Phi, psi and omega in degrees: 000341178061027181302313181293313182299323178288329182284330186297316179299325179294317178295316181297321178299316178298320178298314181295316180298319179294318179299318180291324177296318182272002183057039176272146181267347186221155170231166180222155174220163185256024184281150174280176181273003181240003183261175179280330189295325176304319180293314183296316179297311190284322178296316179297312182301317182283337173291328182270329179213090185301340186264355186292144177267135181241126179254137180225083186305323183293338175275340188256331181271168180272064175241093190259002179211164177299320180297320178295321179297318180296315181296320178298315180299317179295320182295333183250019175057037176266116184289125175226147184276342183275164176217170178294335177280331180227076190270025184292145174259123180246139170228124187228135169215190185302327188272348177159184180235136172247141186226132177208180179081175181064216182296342179295341178289346174269105186295348181270343186271135175291138180300132177291156183302326182290352181282337186270145188249322191232003180235144173279155169299136182307324182290343178258005177287165182304147178288329178272135179292154175256129180257135180232150167232121182246130177253136177242146175235116184051044175084353183254126178297133184234331182227148175232118183053042176083355181257131179282132179233147161300148188304315180300315181293325178295317178296317178300319179292322177292325174299318180294309182294315179295321179297320177298327183266011177070026181272141167098012175277127182230128179236116187211160170253129182231167183259108180290159180301325185281000172102006177249158175268146178220148176268126184234143175245134179231151169234122182210067183302308183295319181299316180295316180298313183289323175299316180301312181293316184295315179299322181293322178293324177296323177298327183282327193253319185287145173291163186302313185295316178293319180299321182282334182276330186301321178300331176294317177294318180298320180296314180294319180299316181294324178297317179298316178296312182299322184274008175081019184256041182302323183266019179284150178301325182294316179300318180294321179292321180296331176303326181294319178297312182299317180302318181297321182288344186259000184299326180249017185276066180234138180163190181236147176229133175259134182230154175237121179258129181204112173048054175091352181255137175244114186238129174282130180238358178188151178204147177203156181196143174293346179254016183297135173270359177281119180245108183301325180294333175276325187276335187293150173262006179279178185290343180280001181302137177253004179290132180272095183292338182290344178278348185296316182302318179294319177300313182297322179299311181292316181300320184266004183302316179300319181288324177297318178296317178298320179297322177297319181293318181294333181284341182289000000 
């Protein structure tokens, strides 16, 4: 879901703007020397203000473990929510929660129930499925079950509904920017639901070539965000492609949430390329099947030619 990666450039931008307002020469962050966030904060800050000084105490002081950090905080009356018994690191914003540290660093161990913040275990979700209808306008969700919401409120409501139904738990091993692999746990109910709905609408509306090419763009875009390159020229250029694909991305998607699963059960759009009269196998079909042999002959001609050569 990239919740943390998307949030860091915004925080760094705020830090730089505040520093400039206060005429401060430096900003500071609390990231360790092995995480992604140090890269995201510092690359963003220097893209916006190349001369700014960045302080990172955890890289410079002798605090080499999570336990040492907790003891230091206690010794200096710094309030922290973690403890040596529950040393999880949480990062939460509107788009989701990231969870790491403690027993989660053992990639073989199942995450304990206490590690999760906003989602129920799927097995404890309601027995009856929850049905949703999401409307999007030019790719942006605007209505939930027929009611118009400001975008922030719509995401908050989907986080609530999805969390109750056990939607959005992600357990993965990823490749950090600094070159090490890490086990990460995420909770992103709204993100999972909206991605599911949005992808389904794209299948209905986008032509085949654009639909097949867009995941390549999405992969590169997500890599740039993850790697702290939000202000890179490439990320900005890719926005133009994405904007173009979303001009007609308007319609409704029906979903069913049930014990951790998000299933699309209906979709419609005034810009849909799905034509039932062409797709149906009923007698009302208008598809000209007699045109198929000629198409197949031309489509398969390269392989037919290759087959002849191989037979020689």
